[in-house]
N, C-alpha and C positions, 0 to 999 in steps of 0.2 A: 512632520512628527518624527522625532528621533527615538527609536527604541534602544534602550541600553540592555545588552545581553550579558548576563553573568556567566562567562565561559567556564569559570571554576565550578559552577553548579551544573552547567549544561552537559559537560563531558561525562560525569558519572551518571547523570540521568539518562543520557543517550545510551550509554553502555548497558545500564540496567534494563532499559526498554528492549534493547536488542537481545538480551538474554531471555526475556519473557516472551517477546513476540518478534520474530525475525523480519524486521522492516528495513528494507534497503532497496536501492535501485536494482531492478531485475536485469541480470546479465546473461542468464542461461535458461534453458528449458527446465532444469532442476529448480532454479530460483522461482520460475514462473509457477511450477507445480506447488512449491512450498507456500508461495504467497497466495495462490488460489485457495489452498487448504485453510490458510489463516483467515482469508476473507469469508469463506463459508462458515467457519466456526464463529466469527464475529457476527455474521448475519443470523445464525441460529440464536444467538444471545440477544442482539439488538433488535432484530426484525426491522420494522419500519418506524420505530419510535424515535422521532427527531429530538426528543428531550433526553434520550439515554446518554449518559456521560461518554460512552464510546462511539457515539454516532459519527462524530467528525473523523475518528480513526477509520471507520468503515469507508468514508469518502476518500481519505488519503490512500488507503490500501487499494481501493477500487481505481483510483487515478493511476497508481503505479502499474496495475495490471493493464489498464486501458492504453497507457503509453507504450508498454511492451508489445501489446497486440497490434497497435497501429504500425509499429516499426518492424514487426516480425511475421505477421500473417500475410500470406500472398493475397492480392486483390483478385477476387473471383471475376470481376468484370474485365480486368486487364487481359486475362487469358481467353475470354469467351468471344472476343471480336476477331 
């Protein structure tokens, strides 16, 4: 299955989204805090409603946070042995 992406429409949509909600790869602790705040705000709105239009956005933002935490949080078990 080949998906055709209209980059002429994608770029302004992405730029607009980033103005509304700062969604990007987390590079720093400040980015992490900002993204965590965004996730908490989304969760306040969406809750656990899988049919909510923003439900997949909650999952995407959660995945960004999880990836950052995996790469930047020290493993408790590594230091306890």
